[in-house]
C-alpha positions as CSV (number, residue, x, y, z in Angstrom):
1,M,-57.4,7.7,32.2
2,K,-56.7,9.0,28.8
3,P,-55.1,12.2,29.8
4,E,-53.0,10.6,32.3
5,R,-51.5,8.4,29.7
6,Q,-51.1,11.0,27.4
7,H,-49.3,13.1,30.3
8,G,-46.9,10.3,30.9
9,T,-45.5,10.1,27.5
10,P,-43.1,13.2,27.7
11,S,-42.0,11.5,31.2
12,V,-41.2,8.2,29.7
13,I,-39.2,10.2,26.8
14,G,-37.4,12.0,29.4
15,G,-36.6,9.0,31.6
16,L,-35.3,7.5,28.3
17,R,-32.8,10.9,28.0
18,V,-31.8,10.2,31.7
19,L,-31.0,6.5,31.1
20,L,-28.7,7.2,27.9
21,R,-27.0,9.7,29.9
22,G,-26.0,7.0,32.6
23,A,-22.5,5.5,31.5
24,G,-23.3,2.6,33.5
25,F,-26.7,1.8,31.8
26,K,-25.2,2.4,28.2
27,R,-22.4,0.0,29.0
28,L,-24.7,-2.8,30.2
29,L,-26.8,-1.9,27.3
30,T,-24.1,-2.2,24.8
31,V,-23.2,-5.7,26.2
32,R,-26.7,-6.7,25.8
33,L,-27.1,-5.8,22.5
34,L,-23.9,-7.1,21.1
35,S,-24.8,-10.2,22.8
36,Q,-28.2,-10.8,21.5
37,F,-27.0,-9.7,18.1
38,A,-24.6,-12.5,18.3
39,D,-27.6,-14.7,19.5
40,G,-29.7,-13.9,16.2
41,V,-26.8,-14.7,14.1
42,F,-25.8,-17.7,15.9
43,Q,-29.6,-18.8,15.8
44,V,-30.0,-18.3,11.9
45,G,-26.7,-19.9,11.1
46,L,-27.9,-23.0,12.9
47,A,-31.3,-23.1,11.1
48,T,-30.1,-22.5,7.8
49,Y,-27.6,-25.4,8.3
50,V,-30.4,-27.8,9.6
51,V,-32.8,-26.6,6.9
52,F,-30.9,-25.7,3.9
53,A,-27.8,-28.2,3.9
54,P,-28.0,-29.9,0.6
55,E,-26.7,-33.1,2.2
56,Q,-29.4,-33.2,4.7
57,E,-33.0,-34.1,3.5
58,T,-34.7,-32.0,6.3
59,T,-38.0,-32.7,7.6
60,P,-40.4,-30.9,10.1
61,G,-39.5,-33.5,12.5
62,D,-36.0,-32.5,12.0
63,I,-36.6,-29.0,13.1
64,A,-38.8,-30.2,16.1
65,A,-35.7,-32.1,17.4
66,A,-33.6,-29.3,16.9
67,M,-36.1,-26.9,18.6
68,A,-36.7,-29.6,21.7
69,V,-32.6,-29.9,22.2
70,L,-31.8,-26.1,22.0
71,L,-35.0,-24.9,24.0
72,L,-36.1,-27.2,26.5
73,P,-32.9,-27.8,28.4
74,Y,-32.6,-23.8,28.2
75,S,-35.9,-23.3,29.7
76,L,-35.5,-25.7,32.4
77,L,-32.2,-24.1,33.3
78,G,-33.5,-20.7,33.5
79,P,-35.2,-20.6,36.9
80,F,-32.0,-21.8,38.6
81,A,-29.6,-19.5,36.9
82,G,-30.0,-17.1,39.7
83,V,-28.9,-19.7,42.3
84,L,-25.4,-19.2,40.8
85,L,-25.6,-15.6,39.8
86,D,-25.9,-14.9,43.5
87,R,-22.4,-16.2,43.9
88,W,-20.4,-15.2,40.9
89,R,-19.8,-11.3,40.0
90,R,-22.0,-10.4,37.5
91,R,-19.6,-8.5,35.2
92,Q,-17.4,-11.7,35.1
93,V,-20.2,-13.8,34.1
94,L,-20.8,-11.5,31.2
95,F,-17.1,-11.3,30.3
96,H,-16.3,-15.3,30.6
97,G,-20.0,-16.0,29.5
98,N,-19.4,-14.5,26.0
99,L,-15.7,-15.8,26.0
100,L,-16.8,-19.1,26.4
101,R,-19.6,-18.9,23.7
102,C,-17.0,-17.5,21.5
103,A,-15.1,-20.6,21.7
104,L,-17.8,-23.0,21.6
105,V,-19.5,-21.4,18.7
106,I,-15.9,-21.9,16.7
107,A,-16.0,-25.6,18.1
108,T,-19.6,-25.8,16.5
109,C,-18.1,-24.4,13.3
110,S,-15.4,-26.7,13.1
111,L,-17.7,-29.9,13.7
112,I,-19.8,-28.6,10.9
113,L,-16.4,-28.2,8.2
114,G,-15.4,-31.7,9.9
115,G,-18.9,-33.4,8.9
116,A,-19.0,-34.6,12.7
117,P,-22.1,-36.6,13.7
118,D,-25.3,-34.8,14.5
119,W,-25.2,-35.6,18.2
120,L,-22.1,-33.9,18.6
121,F,-23.2,-30.9,16.6
122,Y,-26.2,-30.2,18.7
123,L,-24.0,-31.0,22.2
124,A,-22.2,-28.2,21.2
125,A,-25.1,-25.9,20.4
126,L,-27.0,-26.9,23.2
127,M,-23.9,-25.6,25.3
128,V,-24.0,-22.2,23.8
129,T,-27.6,-22.0,24.6
130,A,-27.0,-23.0,28.1
131,V,-24.6,-20.3,28.8
132,N,-26.7,-18.0,27.1
133,R,-29.4,-18.3,29.8
134,F,-26.7,-17.2,32.4
135,V,-25.7,-14.1,30.3
136,L,-29.5,-13.0,29.8
137,A,-30.3,-13.5,33.7
138,G,-27.0,-11.7,34.5
139,L,-27.8,-8.9,32.2
140,S,-31.5,-8.6,34.0
141,A,-29.9,-9.2,37.6
142,A,-27.3,-6.2,37.0
143,L,-29.7,-4.0,35.8
144,P,-30.9,-2.1,39.1
145,R,-27.0,-1.6,39.7
146,V,-26.8,1.1,37.0
147,V,-30.1,2.7,37.2
148,E,-31.9,4.4,39.5
149,R,-34.9,2.8,41.2
150,E,-37.6,5.2,39.7
151,Q,-36.1,4.5,36.4
152,L,-36.3,0.7,36.9
153,V,-39.7,0.3,34.7
154,I,-38.5,2.2,31.9
155,A,-35.0,0.5,31.8
156,N,-36.7,-2.8,31.8
157,S,-39.1,-1.8,28.8
158,L,-36.4,-0.5,26.7
159,S,-33.5,-3.1,27.2
160,P,-35.5,-6.3,26.6
161,T,-37.2,-4.6,23.5
162,A,-33.6,-3.3,22.0
163,G,-32.3,-6.9,22.6
164,T,-35.1,-8.4,20.8
165,L,-34.5,-5.9,17.9
166,A,-30.5,-6.6,18.1
167,A,-31.3,-10.4,17.7
168,T,-33.6,-10.1,14.8
169,A,-31.0,-7.5,12.8
170,G,-28.4,-10.5,13.8
171,G,-30.7,-12.9,12.0
172,G,-30.9,-10.6,9.0
173,G,-27.1,-10.0,9.0
174,A,-26.4,-13.7,9.2
175,L,-28.6,-14.2,6.0
176,A,-26.9,-11.2,4.6
177,V,-23.4,-13.0,5.1
178,Q,-24.7,-16.6,3.7
179,L,-25.7,-15.0,0.5
180,L,-22.4,-13.8,0.1
181,A,-20.9,-17.4,-0.2
182,R,-21.0,-19.9,-3.2
183,S,-21.4,-23.1,-1.0
184,Q,-23.6,-24.0,1.7
185,G,-20.4,-25.1,4.0
186,V,-18.8,-21.9,3.7
187,Q,-22.1,-20.1,4.0
188,D,-22.9,-21.9,7.3
189,S,-19.2,-21.1,8.5
190,L,-19.3,-17.7,7.9
191,A,-22.5,-17.1,9.8
192,L,-21.2,-19.0,12.7
193,L,-17.8,-17.3,12.7
194,L,-19.4,-13.9,12.6
195,A,-21.5,-14.9,15.8
196,A,-18.2,-15.6,17.4
197,G,-16.4,-12.6,16.5
198,I,-19.6,-10.7,17.8
199,Y,-19.6,-12.8,21.2
200,L,-15.9,-11.9,21.7
201,L,-16.7,-8.0,21.1
202,A,-19.5,-8.7,23.7
203,G,-17.2,-10.0,26.1
204,L,-14.8,-7.4,25.9
205,S,-17.3,-4.7,26.0
206,A,-18.3,-6.1,29.5
207,L,-14.5,-5.2,31.0
208,R,-15.6,-1.2,30.5
209,L,-17.9,-1.8,33.5
210,G,-16.3,-2.2,36.8
211,R,-15.3,-5.5,38.3
212,D,-17.9,-5.2,41.3
213,Q,-20.2,-2.4,39.7
214,L,-22.8,-5.3,38.9
215,G,-22.8,-7.3,42.0
216,P,-23.8,-9.2,43.8
217,D,-23.0,-7.8,47.4
218,Q,-21.3,-10.4,49.6
219,A,-22.1,-8.4,53.0
220,V,-24.4,-11.6,53.8
221,A,-23.1,-15.0,52.8
222,P,-25.6,-16.8,50.4
223,P,-27.2,-19.9,51.2
224,S,-25.6,-23.4,50.4
225,L,-26.0,-24.5,46.7
226,R,-28.2,-27.5,47.7
227,S,-30.6,-25.7,49.9
228,A,-31.1,-22.4,47.1
229,I,-31.7,-25.1,44.5
230,I,-34.5,-26.9,47.0
231,A,-35.8,-23.1,47.6
232,T,-35.9,-22.2,44.2
233,S,-37.9,-25.3,43.3
234,R,-40.3,-24.5,46.1
235,G,-40.8,-21.2,45.0
236,L,-41.8,-22.4,41.8
237,V,-44.7,-24.3,43.1
238,A,-45.5,-21.7,45.2
239,G,-45.7,-19.6,42.2
240,L,-48.0,-21.8,40.6
241,R,-50.2,-21.3,43.7
242,H,-50.1,-17.6,43.4
243,L,-51.0,-17.7,39.8
244,R,-54.1,-19.9,40.6
245,E,-55.4,-16.9,42.8
246,R,-54.7,-14.3,40.4
247,P,-56.8,-15.1,37.2
248,P,-56.0,-12.0,35.0
249,A,-52.4,-13.0,35.0
250,A,-53.0,-16.8,34.8
251,W,-55.4,-16.2,31.9
252,T,-53.3,-13.8,30.0
253,L,-50.2,-16.4,30.4
254,A,-52.5,-19.2,29.0
255,G,-53.1,-16.8,26.1
256,V,-50.0,-15.9,25.2
257,G,-48.8,-19.5,25.5
258,L,-51.4,-20.4,22.9
259,M,-50.1,-17.4,20.8
260,R,-46.4,-18.4,21.0
261,F,-47.6,-22.0,20.1
262,C,-49.1,-20.5,16.7
263,Y,-45.9,-18.6,16.0
264,G,-44.1,-21.7,16.5
265,A,-45.9,-23.7,14.3
266,L,-46.1,-21.0,11.5
267,L,-42.5,-20.5,11.5
268,V,-41.6,-24.2,11.0
269,T,-44.4,-24.1,7.9
270,V,-42.2,-21.0,6.8
271,L,-39.0,-22.8,6.8
272,M,-40.3,-25.8,5.1
273,L,-41.5,-23.6,2.2
274,C,-38.3,-21.7,2.0
275,R,-36.6,-24.9,1.9
276,Y,-38.7,-27.0,-0.7
277,A,-41.5,-25.2,-2.0
278,W,-39.8,-21.6,-2.9
279,D,-36.1,-22.6,-3.5
280,E,-35.5,-23.1,-7.1
281,G,-31.9,-24.5,-6.6
282,G,-30.2,-21.3,-5.9
283,D,-30.5,-18.9,-3.0
284,E,-34.0,-18.0,-3.3
285,G,-34.9,-20.1,0.0
286,V,-32.5,-18.4,2.0
287,A,-33.2,-14.9,0.8
288,L,-36.9,-15.5,1.3
289,L,-36.2,-16.7,4.9
290,G,-34.1,-13.5,5.5
291,I,-36.9,-11.5,4.2
292,A,-39.6,-13.4,6.5
293,V,-37.3,-12.6,9.7
294,G,-36.7,-9.1,8.6
295,V,-40.7,-8.3,8.4
296,S,-41.4,-10.2,11.3
297,G,-38.9,-8.1,13.3
298,A,-40.5,-5.0,11.8
299,G,-43.8,-6.3,13.1
300,F,-42.3,-6.4,16.6
301,F,-40.8,-2.9,16.2
302,V,-44.3,-1.4,15.0
303,A,-45.7,-3.2,18.0
304,A,-43.5,-1.6,20.4
305,L,-44.6,1.8,19.0
306,V,-48.5,1.1,18.6
307,T,-49.2,-0.9,21.6
308,P,-49.1,1.8,24.3
309,W,-51.2,4.3,21.9
310,L,-53.8,1.5,21.5
311,V,-54.0,0.5,24.7
312,A,-54.9,3.7,25.9
313,R,-57.8,3.8,23.6
314,V,-59.1,0.2,23.8
315,G,-57.7,-1.2,26.8
316,R,-55.0,-3.8,27.4
317,L,-57.3,-6.8,27.1
318,G,-59.2,-5.1,24.5
319,W,-55.9,-4.7,22.2
320,Y,-55.1,-8.3,23.1
321,I,-58.4,-9.8,21.7
322,R,-58.4,-7.6,18.6
323,C,-54.7,-8.9,18.0
324,A,-55.8,-12.6,18.4
325,L,-58.8,-11.9,16.0
326,A,-56.8,-10.1,13.7
327,A,-54.5,-13.5,13.4
328,A,-57.2,-15.7,13.3
329,I,-58.9,-13.9,10.3
330,L,-55.5,-13.3,8.5
331,V,-53.4,-16.6,9.0
332,P,-55.8,-18.4,6.5
333,A,-56.9,-15.3,4.2
334,L,-53.1,-14.8,3.8
335,G,-51.4,-18.2,4.3
336,L,-53.7,-20.8,2.2
337,S,-52.3,-19.4,-1.2
338,F,-48.6,-20.4,0.3
339,R,-47.2,-18.1,-2.0
340,P,-44.1,-15.8,-0.8
341,V,-45.9,-12.2,-0.9
342,P,-49.0,-13.3,1.0
343,M,-46.8,-15.0,3.6
344,L,-44.6,-12.5,4.0
345,I,-47.4,-9.8,4.6
346,A,-48.7,-12.7,7.6
347,A,-45.1,-13.0,8.8
348,F,-45.3,-8.9,9.5
349,V,-48.9,-9.4,11.3
350,L,-47.8,-12.3,13.5
351,G,-44.7,-10.2,14.5
352,L,-47.1,-7.1,15.2
353,V,-49.8,-9.2,17.2
354,S,-47.3,-11.5,19.0
355,Q,-45.2,-8.9,20.4
356,S,-48.3,-6.9,21.1
357,A,-49.7,-9.8,23.1
358,K,-46.3,-10.3,24.9
359,I,-46.3,-6.6,25.9
360,V,-49.7,-6.5,27.2
361,T,-49.1,-10.1,29.4
362,D,-46.1,-8.5,30.6
363,T,-48.0,-5.6,31.8
364,V,-51.0,-7.7,33.3
365,V,-48.7,-9.7,35.0
366,Q,-46.7,-6.9,36.5
367,S,-49.9,-5.4,37.9
368,S,-51.6,-8.4,39.0
369,V,-48.9,-10.5,40.6
370,A,-47.8,-9.7,44.2
371,D,-44.0,-8.1,44.1
372,A,-43.0,-11.3,46.3
373,F,-43.9,-13.7,43.7
374,R,-43.0,-11.7,40.5
375,G,-39.7,-13.3,39.8
376,R,-40.9,-16.7,40.1
377,V,-44.2,-16.2,37.9
378,F,-41.9,-14.8,35.4
379,S,-39.3,-17.6,35.3
380,L,-42.5,-19.9,35.0
381,Y,-43.6,-17.5,32.1
382,D,-40.4,-18.0,30.5
383,M,-40.7,-21.7,30.7
384,L,-44.0,-21.5,29.1
385,Y,-42.9,-19.3,26.2
386,N,-40.1,-21.8,25.2
387,I,-42.1,-25.0,25.9
388,A,-45.1,-23.6,23.6
389,F,-42.6,-23.0,21.0
390,V,-41.3,-26.2,21.1
391,G,-44.1,-28.1,21.3
392,A,-45.7,-26.3,18.3
393,A,-42.7,-27.7,16.2
394,G,-43.7,-31.0,17.4
395,V,-47.3,-30.7,16.3
396,A,-46.3,-29.4,13.0
397,A,-43.9,-32.5,12.6
398,L,-46.9,-34.6,12.5
399,I,-49.0,-32.4,10.3
400,L,-46.6,-30.8,7.9
401,P,-46.0,-32.6,4.4
402,A,-42.6,-31.8,3.3
403,D,-42.8,-28.9,1.2
404,G,-44.6,-27.3,4.4
405,R,-48.1,-26.7,2.5
406,S,-50.6,-28.0,5.2
407,P,-54.2,-26.1,5.0
408,A,-55.0,-28.3,8.2
409,L,-52.0,-26.8,10.2
410,L,-53.1,-23.3,9.4
411,C,-56.8,-23.8,10.2
412,L,-55.6,-25.1,13.3
413,V,-53.5,-22.3,13.9
414,S,-56.6,-19.9,13.1
415,A,-58.7,-21.7,15.6
416,L,-56.3,-21.4,18.4
417,Y,-55.8,-17.6,17.9
418,A,-59.8,-17.5,17.7
419,L,-59.9,-19.5,21.1
420,T,-57.2,-17.3,22.7
421,A,-59.5,-14.3,21.8
422,A,-62.4,-16.1,23.4
423,V,-60.6,-16.8,26.6
424,I,-59.2,-13.1,27.0
425,H,-62.7,-11.9,26.4
426,R,-64.1,-14.0,29.0
427,L,-61.7,-12.8,31.7
428,R,-62.5,-9.3,30.6
429,R,-66.4,-9.8,31.2
430,S,-65.6,-12.1,33.9
431,T,-63.6,-9.4,36.0
432,V,-65.7,-8.8,39.4
433,S,-64.9,-5.5,40.6
434,R,-64.5,-1.8,38.5
435,E,-61.0,-1.5,40.3
436,T,-59.8,-4.4,38.7
437,V,-61.4,-3.6,35.4
438,E,-59.6,-0.1,35.2
439,R,-56.3,-1.7,36.3
440,I,-56.0,-4.5,33.5
441,G,-57.9,-2.6,30.9
């Protein structure tokens, strides 16, 4: 098994070179990078407004409410985005979607400056994230139109990873811009205006693609909107039934849901620490949040580099178990001091183990789920990923004190990481056939 993996490495590099020679792929990737960079700017701009605005005495409950408003509708809308994407030209979705987000972000900025009520601010932010679902789904649906079939696996690995790194860089860029301003209102406005400008660039960059280049084909008329929505709902139920018959996919999804929950709880902890425990009246809290975002992003990047190498040596589930155990040990070891440096090291570790687990989960789901159900299962995966994140914020709101120092929450997170390791270890041992063991690690 190892020689096959080693011999496969040059082909992956060669595949990347072939992809990057394709004009269509490069142009679509440019739209993705600009769009997700702007997403990172916008999300961090919102986070700093909610958490650091001096006129707001932010609580963990406020953060949980913000996450619920911004992520839950986004998650529930996701599986149905394809129903409309099969009716609209995808190039136009990318163009008009980014222009609409530009306008909505400018409107959000004006609401902040005008001191509008919170519900109106959240409504505007919710509309931005709703449009975001269509743009991301459009990018994924368009990918087979710009790459050859044999290059799809490599393209699907490169594009989302590059997009995640772009979003992380965007978050760091937002914090850097905010540190240039003297007042909180100007800081928030600068970050959001930067996001609006990059959304505009993303929309304009979509025009470099042909009007009909990204599809969909209209040779066959799509079903009616009502029947398509009903079919999508039934498809999700069928996807759940299919998962029950595929324990490797079901249990790795459960594990990644637990790890996403832990990551969300620790993110709220770091936000509250930056806001109250580590901020001495200047910009220390914002600066430390920026560093935390950066080192966590570095962990994501390192995960993309080391996961294939380590999977080749210890197996997919073996690496998954090691990641969960490492987090279970290091979260209390580094976090219980509630000091910046150990917590920043923990942010790197969590970025590394969280992304590694997600890469393994993606691979196990892809290899365990029948092709006819794969899209529906990944829609459920997306919903689980965001709902776990919001649920973590809700639990953190119940446990965390205002300054973010909660040994109880850290111990709970550590126990959940250990539980994840135990679940995946049991899955690994209970796999019946040798063929399945070889396939999933």
